PDBQT receptor file of N, H, CA, C and O in Angstrom, charges set to zero:
ATOM      1  N   MET A   1       0.871  -1.177   0.147  1.00  0.00    +0.000 N 
ATOM      2  CA  MET A   1      -0.051  -0.058  -0.073  1.00  0.00    +0.000 C 
ATOM      3  C   MET A   1       0.766   1.207  -0.169  1.00  0.00    +0.000 C 
ATOM      4  O   MET A   1       0.466   2.121  -0.936  1.00  0.00    +0.000 OA
ATOM      5  N   PHE A   2       2.038   1.233   0.814  1.00  0.00    +0.000 N 
ATOM      6  H   PHE A   2       2.283   0.491   1.437  1.00  0.00    +0.000 HD
ATOM      7  CA  PHE A   2       2.830   2.377   0.941  1.00  0.00    +0.000 C 
ATOM      8  C   PHE A   2       3.478   2.707  -0.463  1.00  0.00    +0.000 C 
ATOM      9  O   PHE A   2       3.649   3.848  -0.892  1.00  0.00    +0.000 OA
ATOM     10  N   ARG A   3       3.805   1.559  -1.099  1.00  0.00    +0.000 N 
ATOM     11  H   ARG A   3       3.666   0.632  -0.751  1.00  0.00    +0.000 HD
ATOM     12  CA  ARG A   3       4.513   1.761  -2.433  1.00  0.00    +0.000 C 
ATOM     13  C   ARG A   3       3.507   2.493  -3.409  1.00  0.00    +0.000 C 
ATOM     14  O   ARG A   3       3.831   3.468  -4.087  1.00  0.00    +0.000 OA
ATOM     15  N   ILE A   4       2.331   1.953  -3.405  1.00  0.00    +0.000 N 
ATOM     16  H   ILE A   4       2.068   1.161  -2.853  1.00  0.00    +0.000 HD
ATOM     17  CA  ILE A   4       1.198   2.709  -4.314  1.00  0.00    +0.000 C 
ATOM     18  C   ILE A   4       1.282   4.181  -4.058  1.00  0.00    +0.000 C 
ATOM     19  O   ILE A   4       1.712   5.006  -4.864  1.00  0.00    +0.000 OA
ATOM     20  N   ILE A   5       0.859   4.412  -2.938  1.00  0.00    +0.000 N 
ATOM     21  H   ILE A   5       0.510   3.743  -2.283  1.00  0.00    +0.000 HD
ATOM     22  CA  ILE A   5       0.976   5.986  -2.494  1.00  0.00    +0.000 C 
ATOM     23  C   ILE A   5       2.275   6.565  -2.874  1.00  0.00    +0.000 C 
ATOM     24  O   ILE A   5       2.294   7.609  -3.526  1.00  0.00    +0.000 OA
ATOM     25  N   ALA A   6       3.311   6.002  -2.537  1.00  0.00    +0.000 N 
ATOM     26  H   ALA A   6       3.295   5.154  -2.007  1.00  0.00    +0.000 HD
ATOM     27  CA  ALA A   6       4.512   6.808  -3.072  1.00  0.00    +0.000 C 
ATOM     28  C   ALA A   6       4.546   6.969  -4.408  1.00  0.00    +0.000 C 
ATOM     29  O   ALA A   6       4.888   8.059  -4.866  1.00  0.00    +0.000 OA
ATOM     30  N   TRP A   7       4.219   5.971  -5.194  1.00  0.00    +0.000 N 
ATOM     31  H   TRP A   7       3.942   5.085  -4.821  1.00  0.00    +0.000 HD
ATOM     32  CA  TRP A   7       4.320   6.063  -6.576  1.00  0.00    +0.000 C 
ATOM     33  C   TRP A   7       3.334   7.269  -7.134  1.00  0.00    +0.000 C 
ATOM     34  O   TRP A   7       3.686   7.923  -8.116  1.00  0.00    +0.000 OA
ATOM     35  N   LEU A   8       2.109   7.524  -6.475  1.00  0.00    +0.000 N 
ATOM     36  H   LEU A   8       1.823   6.992  -5.678  1.00  0.00    +0.000 HD
ATOM     37  CA  LEU A   8       1.225   8.546  -6.638  1.00  0.00    +0.000 C 
ATOM     38  C   LEU A   8       1.861   9.741  -6.243  1.00  0.00    +0.000 C 
ATOM     39  O   LEU A   8       1.787  10.738  -6.962  1.00  0.00    +0.000 OA
ATOM     40  N   PHE A   9       2.425   9.747  -5.267  1.00  0.00    +0.000 N 
ATOM     41  H   PHE A   9       2.485   8.938  -4.683  1.00  0.00    +0.000 HD
ATOM     42  CA  PHE A   9       3.130  11.100  -4.992  1.00  0.00    +0.000 C 
ATOM     43  C   PHE A   9       4.155  11.448  -5.944  1.00  0.00    +0.000 C 
ATOM     44  O   PHE A   9       4.223  12.615  -6.329  1.00  0.00    +0.000 OA
ATOM     45  N   LEU A  10       4.879  10.664  -6.328  1.00  0.00    +0.000 N 
ATOM     46  H   LEU A  10       4.823   9.716  -6.015  1.00  0.00    +0.000 HD
ATOM     47  CA  LEU A  10       5.986  10.830  -7.253  1.00  0.00    +0.000 C 
ATOM     48  C   LEU A  10       5.609  11.297  -8.716  1.00  0.00    +0.000 C 
ATOM     49  O   LEU A  10       6.250  12.066  -9.432  1.00  0.00    +0.000 OA
ATOM     50  N   ALA A  11       4.291  10.579  -9.020  1.00  0.00    +0.000 N 
ATOM     51  H   ALA A  11       3.771   9.954  -8.438  1.00  0.00    +0.000 HD
ATOM     52  CA  ALA A  11       3.703  11.096 -10.279  1.00  0.00    +0.000 C 
ATOM     53  C   ALA A  11       3.337  12.488 -10.330  1.00  0.00    +0.000 C 
ATOM     54  O   ALA A  11       3.735  13.281 -11.184  1.00  0.00    +0.000 OA
ATOM     55  N   ALA A  12       2.388  12.803  -9.165  1.00  0.00    +0.000 N 
ATOM     56  H   ALA A  12       2.065  12.159  -8.471  1.00  0.00    +0.000 HD
ATOM     57  CA  ALA A  12       2.054  14.147  -8.957  1.00  0.00    +0.000 C 
ATOM     58  C   ALA A  12       3.042  15.265  -8.709  1.00  0.00    +0.000 C 
ATOM     59  O   ALA A  12       2.744  16.406  -9.061  1.00  0.00    +0.000 OA
ATOM     60  N   TYR A  13       4.018  15.047  -8.217  1.00  0.00    +0.000 N 
ATOM     61  H   TYR A  13       4.259  14.120  -7.932  1.00  0.00    +0.000 HD
ATOM     62  CA  TYR A  13       5.307  15.766  -8.038  1.00  0.00    +0.000 C 
ATOM     63  C   TYR A  13       5.953  16.150  -9.386  1.00  0.00    +0.000 C 
ATOM     64  O   TYR A  13       6.273  17.297  -9.697  1.00  0.00    +0.000 OA
ATOM     65  N   LEU A  14       6.127  14.891 -10.257  1.00  0.00    +0.000 N 
ATOM     66  H   LEU A  14       5.867  13.959 -10.005  1.00  0.00    +0.000 HD
ATOM     67  CA  LEU A  14       6.686  15.226 -11.482  1.00  0.00    +0.000 C 
ATOM     68  C   LEU A  14       5.588  15.912 -12.641  1.00  0.00    +0.000 C 
ATOM     69  O   LEU A  14       5.926  16.474 -13.682  1.00  0.00    +0.000 OA
ATOM     70  N   LEU A  15       4.336  15.720 -12.201  1.00  0.00    +0.000 N 
ATOM     71  H   LEU A  15       4.062  15.263 -11.355  1.00  0.00    +0.000 HD
ATOM     72  CA  LEU A  15       3.585  16.647 -13.242  1.00  0.00    +0.000 C 
ATOM     73  C   LEU A  15       3.459  18.203 -12.843  1.00  0.00    +0.000 C 
ATOM     74  O   LEU A  15       3.346  19.172 -13.593  1.00  0.00    +0.000 OA
ATOM     75  N   VAL A  16       3.519  18.148 -11.289  1.00  0.00    +0.000 N 
ATOM     76  H   VAL A  16       3.610  17.360 -10.679  1.00  0.00    +0.000 HD
ATOM     77  CA  VAL A  16       3.340  19.664 -11.087  1.00  0.00    +0.000 C 
ATOM     78  C   VAL A  16       4.671  20.444 -11.298  1.00  0.00    +0.000 C 
ATOM     79  O   VAL A  16       4.600  21.651 -11.528  1.00  0.00    +0.000 OA
ATOM     80  N   VAL A  17       6.010  19.757 -11.225  1.00  0.00    +0.000 N 
ATOM     81  H   VAL A  17       6.067  18.776 -11.038  1.00  0.00    +0.000 HD
ATOM     82  CA  VAL A  17       7.218  20.278 -11.550  1.00  0.00    +0.000 C 
ATOM     83  C   VAL A  17       7.426  20.438 -13.061  1.00  0.00    +0.000 C 
ATOM     84  O   VAL A  17       8.063  21.351 -13.588  1.00  0.00    +0.000 OA
ATOM     85  N   GLY A  18       6.816  19.450 -13.677  1.00  0.00    +0.000 N 
ATOM     86  H   GLY A  18       6.298  18.708 -13.249  1.00  0.00    +0.000 HD
ATOM     87  CA  GLY A  18       7.107  19.550 -15.313  1.00  0.00    +0.000 C 
ATOM     88  C   GLY A  18       5.927  20.486 -15.939  1.00  0.00    +0.000 C 
ATOM     89  O   GLY A  18       6.137  20.831 -17.102  1.00  0.00    +0.000 OA
ATOM     90  N   LEU A  19       4.864  20.892 -15.416  1.00  0.00    +0.000 N 
ATOM     91  H   LEU A  19       4.693  20.611 -14.471  1.00  0.00    +0.000 HD
ATOM     92  CA  LEU A  19       3.859  21.541 -16.160  1.00  0.00    +0.000 C 
ATOM     93  C   LEU A  19       3.914  23.049 -15.381  1.00  0.00    +0.000 C 
ATOM     94  O   LEU A  19       3.312  23.967 -15.939  1.00  0.00    +0.000 OA
ATOM     95  N   TRP A  20       4.549  23.299 -14.235  1.00  0.00    +0.000 N 
ATOM     96  H   TRP A  20       5.038  22.554 -13.783  1.00  0.00    +0.000 HD
ATOM     97  CA  TRP A  20       4.232  24.465 -13.584  1.00  0.00    +0.000 C 
ATOM     98  C   TRP A  20       5.095  25.570 -14.543  1.00  0.00    +0.000 C 
ATOM     99  O   TRP A  20       4.575  26.677 -14.687  1.00  0.00    +0.000 OA
ATOM    100  N   PRO A  21       6.187  25.345 -15.097  1.00  0.00    +0.000 N 
ATOM    101  CA  PRO A  21       6.695  26.582 -16.063  1.00  0.00    +0.000 C 
ATOM    102  C   PRO A  21       6.154  26.598 -17.284  1.00  0.00    +0.000 C 
ATOM    103  O   PRO A  21       6.538  27.566 -17.940  1.00  0.00    +0.000 OA
ATOM    104  N   SER A  22       5.396  25.880 -17.844  1.00  0.00    +0.000 N 
ATOM    105  H   SER A  22       5.084  25.093 -17.311  1.00  0.00    +0.000 HD
ATOM    106  CA  SER A  22       4.631  25.999 -19.096  1.00  0.00    +0.000 C 
ATOM    107  C   SER A  22       3.443  26.707 -18.837  1.00  0.00    +0.000 C 
ATOM    108  O   SER A  22       2.993  27.481 -19.683  1.00  0.00    +0.000 OA
ATOM    109  N   ALA A  23       2.735  26.469 -17.453  1.00  0.00    +0.000 N 
ATOM    110  H   ALA A  23       3.100  25.841 -16.767  1.00  0.00    +0.000 HD
ATOM    111  CA  ALA A  23       1.481  26.994 -17.227  1.00  0.00    +0.000 C 
ATOM    112  C   ALA A  23       1.684  28.370 -16.784  1.00  0.00    +0.000 C 
ATOM    113  O   ALA A  23       0.795  29.198 -16.980  1.00  0.00    +0.000 OA
ATOM    114  N   ALA A  24       2.869  28.713 -16.156  1.00  0.00    +0.000 N 
ATOM    115  H   ALA A  24       3.591  28.040 -15.997  1.00  0.00    +0.000 HD
ATOM    116  CA  ALA A  24       3.039  29.974 -15.631  1.00  0.00    +0.000 C 
ATOM    117  C   ALA A  24       3.546  30.964 -16.438  1.00  0.00    +0.000 C 
ATOM    118  O   ALA A  24       3.465  32.157 -16.147  1.00  0.00    +0.000 OA
ATOM    119  N   ALA A  25       4.205  30.423 -17.709  1.00  0.00    +0.000 N 
ATOM    120  H   ALA A  25       4.270  29.454 -17.946  1.00  0.00    +0.000 HD
ATOM    121  CA  ALA A  25       4.652  31.360 -18.758  1.00  0.00    +0.000 C 
ATOM    122  C   ALA A  25       3.831  32.495 -19.193  1.00  0.00    +0.000 C 
ATOM    123  O   ALA A  25       4.299  33.632 -19.144  1.00  0.00    +0.000 OA
ATOM    124  N   PRO A  26       2.391  32.226 -19.702  1.00  0.00    +0.000 N 
ATOM    125  CA  PRO A  26       1.713  33.027 -19.975  1.00  0.00    +0.000 C 
ATOM    126  C   PRO A  26       1.260  34.229 -19.222  1.00  0.00    +0.000 C 
ATOM    127  O   PRO A  26       0.908  35.294 -19.728  1.00  0.00    +0.000 OA
ATOM    128  N   VAL A  27       1.312  33.925 -17.911  1.00  0.00    +0.000 N 
ATOM    129  H   VAL A  27       1.598  33.060 -17.500  1.00  0.00    +0.000 HD
ATOM    130  CA  VAL A  27       1.124  34.738 -16.808  1.00  0.00    +0.000 C 
ATOM    131  C   VAL A  27       2.197  35.920 -16.654  1.00  0.00    +0.000 C 
ATOM    132  O   VAL A  27       1.993  37.134 -16.624  1.00  0.00    +0.000 OA
ATOM    133  N   ALA A  28       3.304  35.266 -16.573  1.00  0.00    +0.000 N 
ATOM    134  H   ALA A  28       3.470  34.280 -16.597  1.00  0.00    +0.000 HD
ATOM    135  CA  ALA A  28       4.764  36.041 -16.460  1.00  0.00    +0.000 C 
ATOM    136  C   ALA A  28       4.665  36.981 -17.815  1.00  0.00    +0.000 C 
ATOM    137  O   ALA A  28       4.816  38.200 -17.741  1.00  0.00    +0.000 OA
ATOM    138  N   LEU A  29       4.431  36.381 -18.911  1.00  0.00    +0.000 N 
ATOM    139  H   LEU A  29       4.309  35.391 -18.971  1.00  0.00    +0.000 HD
ATOM    140  CA  LEU A  29       4.547  37.286 -20.185  1.00  0.00    +0.000 C 
ATOM    141  C   LEU A  29       3.455  38.515 -20.032  1.00  0.00    +0.000 C 
ATOM    142  O   LEU A  29       3.657  39.663 -20.428  1.00  0.00    +0.000 OA
ATOM    143  N   ALA A  30       2.368  38.087 -19.437  1.00  0.00    +0.000 N 
ATOM    144  H   ALA A  30       2.204  37.155 -19.116  1.00  0.00    +0.000 HD
ATOM    145  CA  ALA A  30       1.384  39.176 -19.514  1.00  0.00    +0.000 C 
ATOM    146  C   ALA A  30       1.734  40.273 -18.611  1.00  0.00    +0.000 C 
ATOM    147  O   ALA A  30       1.542  41.435 -18.970  1.00  0.00    +0.000 OA
ATOM    148  N   PHE A  31       2.284  39.968 -17.354  1.00  0.00    +0.000 N 
ATOM    149  H   PHE A  31       2.440  39.024 -17.062  1.00  0.00    +0.000 HD
ATOM    150  CA  PHE A  31       2.560  40.858 -16.377  1.00  0.00    +0.000 C 
ATOM    151  C   PHE A  31       3.793  41.559 -16.901  1.00  0.00    +0.000 C 
ATOM    152  O   PHE A  31       3.946  42.725 -16.535  1.00  0.00    +0.000 OA
ATOM    153  N   ASP A  32       4.776  40.975 -17.777  1.00  0.00    +0.000 N 
ATOM    154  H   ASP A  32       4.652  40.028 -18.075  1.00  0.00    +0.000 HD
ATOM    155  CA  ASP A  32       5.861  41.772 -18.416  1.00  0.00    +0.000 C 
ATOM    156  C   ASP A  32       5.314  42.661 -19.272  1.00  0.00    +0.000 C 
ATOM    157  O   ASP A  32       5.715  43.823 -19.192  1.00  0.00    +0.000 OA
ATOM    158  N   GLY A  33       4.363  42.345 -20.197  1.00  0.00    +0.000 N 
ATOM    159  H   GLY A  33       4.037  41.402 -20.262  1.00  0.00    +0.000 HD
ATOM    160  CA  GLY A  33       3.842  43.289 -21.078  1.00  0.00    +0.000 C 
ATOM    161  C   GLY A  33       3.271  44.583 -20.365  1.00  0.00    +0.000 C 
ATOM    162  O   GLY A  33       3.607  45.741 -20.616  1.00  0.00    +0.000 OA
ATOM    163  N   LEU A  34       2.385  44.183 -19.469  1.00  0.00    +0.000 N 
ATOM    164  H   LEU A  34       2.113  43.242 -19.265  1.00  0.00    +0.000 HD
ATOM    165  CA  LEU A  34       1.667  45.343 -18.659  1.00  0.00    +0.000 C 
ATOM    166  C   LEU A  34       2.788  46.424 -18.109  1.00  0.00    +0.000 C 
ATOM    167  O   LEU A  34       2.647  47.647 -18.093  1.00  0.00    +0.000 OA
ATOM    168  N   GLY A  35       3.949  45.664 -17.657  1.00  0.00    +0.000 N 
ATOM    169  H   GLY A  35       4.064  44.671 -17.670  1.00  0.00    +0.000 HD
ATOM    170  CA  GLY A  35       5.067  46.660 -17.043  1.00  0.00    +0.000 C 
ATOM    171  C   GLY A  35       5.600  47.275 -18.108  1.00  0.00    +0.000 C 
ATOM    172  O   GLY A  35       6.124  48.367 -17.888  1.00  0.00    +0.000 OA
ATOM    173  N   ALA A  36       5.605  46.855 -19.225  1.00  0.00    +0.000 N 
ATOM    174  H   ALA A  36       5.179  45.968 -19.404  1.00  0.00    +0.000 HD
ATOM    175  CA  ALA A  36       6.281  47.625 -20.297  1.00  0.00    +0.000 C 
ATOM    176  C   ALA A  36       5.475  48.619 -20.829  1.00  0.00    +0.000 C 
ATOM    177  O   ALA A  36       5.983  49.605 -21.363  1.00  0.00    +0.000 OA
ATOM    178  N   VAL A  37       4.208  48.461 -20.740  1.00  0.00    +0.000 N 
ATOM    179  H   VAL A  37       3.795  47.660 -20.306  1.00  0.00    +0.000 HD
ATOM    180  CA  VAL A  37       3.249  49.576 -21.343  1.00  0.00    +0.000 C 
ATOM    181  C   VAL A  37       3.326  50.663 -19.880  1.00  0.00    +0.000 C 
ATOM    182  O   VAL A  37       3.578  51.856 -20.045  1.00  0.00    +0.000 OA
ATOM    183  N   ILE A  38       3.141  50.234 -18.827  1.00  0.00    +0.000 N 
ATOM    184  H   ILE A  38       2.937  49.264 -18.693  1.00  0.00    +0.000 HD
ATOM    185  CA  ILE A  38       3.118  51.305 -17.911  1.00  0.00    +0.000 C 
ATOM    186  C   ILE A  38       4.434  51.936 -17.747  1.00  0.00    +0.000 C 
ATOM    187  O   ILE A  38       4.509  53.115 -17.401  1.00  0.00    +0.000 OA
ATOM    188  N   ALA A  39       5.437  51.249 -17.966  1.00  0.00    +0.000 N 
ATOM    189  H   ALA A  39       5.376  50.291 -18.247  1.00  0.00    +0.000 HD
ATOM    190  CA  ALA A  39       6.873  52.213 -18.102  1.00  0.00    +0.000 C 
ATOM    191  C   ALA A  39       7.015  52.962 -19.453  1.00  0.00    +0.000 C 
ATOM    192  O   ALA A  39       7.917  53.797 -19.527  1.00  0.00    +0.000 OA
ATOM    193  N   ALA A  40       6.326  52.778 -20.381  1.00  0.00    +0.000 N 
ATOM    194  H   ALA A  40       5.594  52.100 -20.320  1.00  0.00    +0.000 HD
ATOM    195  CA  ALA A  40       6.282  53.613 -21.335  1.00  0.00    +0.000 C 
ATOM    196  C   ALA A  40       5.588  54.976 -21.324  1.00  0.00    +0.000 C 
ATOM    197  O   ALA A  40       5.920  55.898 -22.068  1.00  0.00    +0.000 OA
ATOM    198  N   ILE A  41       4.520  55.039 -20.352  1.00  0.00    +0.000 N 
ATOM    199  H   ILE A  41       4.250  54.289 -19.748  1.00  0.00    +0.000 HD
ATOM    200  CA  ILE A  41       3.752  56.168 -19.990  1.00  0.00    +0.000 C 
ATOM    201  C   ILE A  41       4.622  56.991 -18.846  1.00  0.00    +0.000 C 
ATOM    202  O   ILE A  41       4.955  56.494 -17.770  1.00  0.00    +0.000 OA
ATOM    203  N   PRO A  42       4.973  58.528 -19.332  1.00  0.00    +0.000 N 
ATOM    204  CA  PRO A  42       5.775  59.115 -18.290  1.00  0.00    +0.000 C 
ATOM    205  C   PRO A  42       4.901  59.464 -16.942  1.00  0.00    +0.000 C 
ATOM    206  O   PRO A  42       3.696  59.713 -16.933  1.00  0.00    +0.000 OA
ATOM    207  N   GLY A  43       5.639  59.432 -15.986  1.00  0.00    +0.000 N 
ATOM    208  H   GLY A  43       6.619  59.229 -15.994  1.00  0.00    +0.000 HD
ATOM    209  CA  GLY A  43       5.322  59.537 -14.657  1.00  0.00    +0.000 C 
ATOM    210  C   GLY A  43       4.249  60.615 -14.386  1.00  0.00    +0.000 C 
ATOM    211  O   GLY A  43       3.191  60.228 -13.892  1.00  0.00    +0.000 OA
ATOM    212  N   PRO A  44       4.397  61.802 -14.632  1.00  0.00    +0.000 N 
ATOM    213  CA  PRO A  44       3.620  63.073 -14.613  1.00  0.00    +0.000 C 
ATOM    214  C   PRO A  44       2.424  62.600 -15.155  1.00  0.00    +0.000 C 
ATOM    215  O   PRO A  44       1.421  62.894 -14.504  1.00  0.00    +0.000 OA
ATOM    216  N   VAL A  45       2.240  61.878 -16.277  1.00  0.00    +0.000 N 
ATOM    217  H   VAL A  45       3.054  61.638 -16.806  1.00  0.00    +0.000 HD
ATOM    218  CA  VAL A  45       1.084  61.563 -17.130  1.00  0.00    +0.000 C 
ATOM    219  C   VAL A  45       0.223  60.656 -15.790  1.00  0.00    +0.000 C 
ATOM    220  O   VAL A  45      -0.864  60.973 -15.308  1.00  0.00    +0.000 OA
ATOM    221  N   LEU A  46       0.911  59.710 -15.480  1.00  0.00    +0.000 N 
ATOM    222  H   LEU A  46       1.794  59.453 -15.872  1.00  0.00    +0.000 HD
ATOM    223  CA  LEU A  46       0.426  58.801 -14.687  1.00  0.00    +0.000 C 
ATOM    224  C   LEU A  46      -0.337  59.221 -13.313  1.00  0.00    +0.000 C 
ATOM    225  O   LEU A  46      -1.359  58.755 -12.809  1.00  0.00    +0.000 OA
ATOM    226  N   LEU A  47       0.630  60.398 -12.836  1.00  0.00    +0.000 N 
ATOM    227  H   LEU A  47       1.460  60.777 -13.245  1.00  0.00    +0.000 HD
ATOM    228  CA  LEU A  47      -0.020  61.220 -11.796  1.00  0.00    +0.000 C 
ATOM    229  C   LEU A  47      -1.164  62.092 -12.119  1.00  0.00    +0.000 C 
ATOM    230  O   LEU A  47      -1.996  62.374 -11.257  1.00  0.00    +0.000 OA
ATOM    231  N   LEU A  48      -1.233  62.507 -13.269  1.00  0.00    +0.000 N 
ATOM    232  H   LEU A  48      -0.557  62.278 -13.970  1.00  0.00    +0.000 HD
ATOM    233  CA  LEU A  48      -2.497  63.391 -13.629  1.00  0.00    +0.000 C 
ATOM    234  C   LEU A  48      -3.553  62.480 -13.851  1.00  0.00    +0.000 C 
ATOM    235  O   LEU A  48      -4.664  62.828 -13.453  1.00  0.00    +0.000 OA
ATOM    236  N   LEU A  49      -3.432  61.387 -14.405  1.00  0.00    +0.000 N 
ATOM    237  H   LEU A  49      -2.529  61.104 -14.728  1.00  0.00    +0.000 HD
ATOM    238  CA  LEU A  49      -4.536  60.445 -14.431  1.00  0.00    +0.000 C 
ATOM    239  C   LEU A  49      -5.128  60.006 -13.205  1.00  0.00    +0.000 C 
ATOM    240  O   LEU A  49      -6.343  59.889 -13.045  1.00  0.00    +0.000 OA
ATOM    241  N   ALA A  50      -4.122  59.727 -12.207  1.00  0.00    +0.000 N 
ATOM    242  H   ALA A  50      -3.135  59.822 -12.337  1.00  0.00    +0.000 HD
ATOM    243  CA  ALA A  50      -4.504  59.257 -10.689  1.00  0.00    +0.000 C 
ATOM    244  C   ALA A  50      -5.343  60.292 -10.293  1.00  0.00    +0.000 C 
ATOM    245  O   ALA A  50      -6.453  60.070  -9.810  1.00  0.00    +0.000 OA
ATOM    246  N   VAL A  51      -4.841  61.534 -10.482  1.00  0.00    +0.000 N 
ATOM    247  H   VAL A  51      -3.939  61.714 -10.874  1.00  0.00    +0.000 HD
ATOM    248  CA  VAL A  51      -5.554  62.779  -9.722  1.00  0.00    +0.000 C 
ATOM    249  C   VAL A  51      -6.966  62.848 -10.546  1.00  0.00    +0.000 C 
ATOM    250  O   VAL A  51      -8.020  62.969  -9.922  1.00  0.00    +0.000 OA
ATOM    251  N   VAL A  52      -6.947  62.780 -11.731  1.00  0.00    +0.000 N 
ATOM    252  H   VAL A  52      -6.091  62.681 -12.238  1.00  0.00    +0.000 HD
ATOM    253  CA  VAL A  52      -8.538  62.990 -12.433  1.00  0.00    +0.000 C 
ATOM    254  C   VAL A  52      -9.425  61.838 -11.822  1.00  0.00    +0.000 C 
ATOM    255  O   VAL A  52     -10.553  62.049 -11.375  1.00  0.00    +0.000 OA
ATOM    256  N   ALA A  53      -8.751  60.466 -11.844  1.00  0.00    +0.000 N 
ATOM    257  H   ALA A  53      -7.836  60.295 -12.207  1.00  0.00    +0.000 HD
ATOM    258  CA  ALA A  53      -9.755  59.623 -11.474  1.00  0.00    +0.000 C 
ATOM    259  C   ALA A  53     -10.247  59.653  -9.983  1.00  0.00    +0.000 C 
ATOM    260  O   ALA A  53     -11.302  59.131  -9.622  1.00  0.00    +0.000 OA
ATOM    261  N   TRP A  54      -9.349  60.337  -9.128  1.00  0.00    +0.000 N 
ATOM    262  H   TRP A  54      -8.492  60.761  -9.422  1.00  0.00    +0.000 HD
ATOM    263  CA  TRP A  54      -9.687  60.332  -7.609  1.00  0.00    +0.000 C 
ATOM    264  C   TRP A  54     -10.628  61.352  -7.351  1.00  0.00    +0.000 C 
ATOM    265  O   TRP A  54     -11.404  61.282  -6.399  1.00  0.00    +0.000 OA
ATOM    266  N   LEU A  55     -10.594  62.629  -8.424  1.00  0.00    +0.000 N 
ATOM    267  H   LEU A  55      -9.963  62.686  -9.198  1.00  0.00    +0.000 HD
ATOM    268  CA  LEU A  55     -11.538  63.529  -8.536  1.00  0.00    +0.000 C 
ATOM    269  C   LEU A  55     -12.865  63.249  -8.906  1.00  0.00    +0.000 C 
ATOM    270  O   LEU A  55     -13.828  63.785  -8.358  1.00  0.00    +0.000 OA
ATOM    271  N   LYS A  56     -12.959  62.328  -9.925  1.00  0.00    +0.000 N 
ATOM    272  H   LYS A  56     -12.176  61.893 -10.370  1.00  0.00    +0.000 HD
ATOM    273  CA  LYS A  56     -14.100  61.906 -10.711  1.00  0.00    +0.000 C 
ATOM    274  C   LYS A  56     -14.844  60.943  -9.683  1.00  0.00    +0.000 C 
ATOM    275  O   LYS A  56     -16.072  60.863  -9.713  1.00  0.00    +0.000 OA
ATOM    276  N   HIS A  57     -14.133  60.258  -8.830  1.00  0.00    +0.000 N 
ATOM    277  H   HIS A  57     -13.135  60.323  -8.806  1.00  0.00    +0.000 HD
ATOM    278  CA  HIS A  57     -14.941  59.055  -8.035  1.00  0.00    +0.000 C 
ATOM    279  C   HIS A  57     -14.668  59.552  -6.718  1.00  0.00    +0.000 C 
ATOM    280  O   HIS A  57     -14.770  58.582  -5.966  1.00  0.00    +0.000 OA
ATOM    281  N   ARG A  58     -14.396  60.493  -6.120  1.00  0.00    +0.000 N 
ATOM    282  H   ARG A  58     -14.313  61.280  -6.731  1.00  0.00    +0.000 HD
ATOM    283  CA  ARG A  58     -14.202  60.768  -4.480  1.00  0.00    +0.000 C 
ATOM    284  C   ARG A  58     -15.503  60.605  -3.969  1.00  0.00    +0.000 C 
ATOM    285  O   ARG A  58     -16.569  60.732  -4.571  1.00  0.00    +0.000 OA
ATOM    286  N   PRO A  59     -15.277  60.277  -2.656  1.00  0.00    +0.000 N 
ATOM    287  CA  PRO A  59     -16.905  60.070  -2.018  1.00  0.00    +0.000 C 
ATOM    288  C   PRO A  59     -17.275  61.409  -1.717  1.00  0.00    +0.000 C 
ATOM    289  O   PRO A  59     -16.482  62.326  -1.501  1.00  0.00    +0.000 OA
ATOM    290  N   ALA A  60     -18.705  61.491  -1.713  1.00  0.00    +0.000 N 
ATOM    291  H   ALA A  60     -19.349  60.746  -1.889  1.00  0.00    +0.000 HD
ATOM    292  CA  ALA A  60     -19.398  62.819  -1.361  1.00  0.00    +0.000 C 
ATOM    293  C   ALA A  60     -19.277  63.206   0.075  1.00  0.00    +0.000 C 
ATOM    294  O   ALA A  60     -19.180  62.293   0.895  1.00  0.00    +0.000 OA
ATOM    295  N   PRO A  61     -19.271  64.230   0.412  1.00  0.00    +0.000 N 
ATOM    296  CA  PRO A  61     -18.888  64.703   1.702  1.00  0.00    +0.000 C 
ATOM    297  C   PRO A  61     -20.129  64.542   2.490  1.00  0.00    +0.000 C 
ATOM    298  O   PRO A  61     -21.212  64.822   1.976  1.00  0.00    +0.000 OA
ATOM    299  N   THR A  62     -20.032  64.062   3.841  1.00  0.00    +0.000 N 
ATOM    300  H   THR A  62     -19.152  63.834   4.258  1.00  0.00    +0.000 HD
ATOM    301  CA  THR A  62     -21.032  63.900   4.727  1.00  0.00    +0.000 C 
ATOM    302  C   THR A  62     -21.471  65.086   5.443  1.00  0.00    +0.000 C 
ATOM    303  O   THR A  62     -20.587  65.805   5.910  1.00  0.00    +0.000 OA
ATOM    304  N   HIS A  63     -22.834  65.449   5.627  1.00  0.00    +0.000 N 
ATOM    305  H   HIS A  63     -23.552  64.864   5.248  1.00  0.00    +0.000 HD
ATOM    306  CA  HIS A  63     -23.235  66.631   6.282  1.00  0.00    +0.000 C 
ATOM    307  C   HIS A  63     -23.647  66.100   7.566  1.00  0.00    +0.000 C 
ATOM    308  O   HIS A  63     -24.566  65.294   7.713  1.00  0.00    +0.000 OA
ATOM    309  N   ALA A  64     -22.705  66.738   8.774  1.00  0.00    +0.000 N 
ATOM    310  H   ALA A  64     -21.959  67.392   8.655  1.00  0.00    +0.000 HD
ATOM    311  CA  ALA A  64     -23.275  66.388  10.057  1.00  0.00    +0.000 C 
ATOM    312  C   ALA A  64     -24.402  67.234  10.629  1.00  0.00    +0.000 C 
ATOM    313  O   ALA A  64     -24.448  68.463  10.593  1.00  0.00    +0.000 OA
ATOM    314  N   THR A  65     -25.121  66.586  11.053  1.00  0.00    +0.000 N 
ATOM    315  H   THR A  65     -25.084  65.587  11.082  1.00  0.00    +0.000 HD
ATOM    316  CA  THR A  65     -26.307  67.366  11.631  1.00  0.00    +0.000 C 
ATOM    317  C   THR A  65     -26.397  67.678  13.144  1.00  0.00    +0.000 C 
ATOM    318  O   THR A  65     -26.292  66.762  13.959  1.00  0.00    +0.000 OA
ATOM    319  N   ALA A  66     -26.587  68.927  13.520  1.00  0.00    +0.000 N 
ATOM    320  H   ALA A  66     -26.673  69.671  12.858  1.00  0.00    +0.000 HD
ATOM    321  CA  ALA A  66     -26.473  69.368  14.707  1.00  0.00    +0.000 C 
ATOM    322  C   ALA A  66     -27.724  69.280  15.609  1.00  0.00    +0.000 C 
ATOM    323  O   ALA A  66     -27.678  69.691  16.768  1.00  0.00    +0.000 OA
TER     324      ALA A  66
């Protein structure tokens, strides 16, 4: 029984180790592409976009009742 479980664990380990790099590659490439796009935009433009987004979506002020 132990030998069967050991073979199953070995098979699972080899599948995970063998398939993980090919499964993670598209995700890594997508993040690299996103980083390249963000790096191509100048910093002041990103800051301006952040300020505009904050001003557009800022929470409404609450009025305190006395």
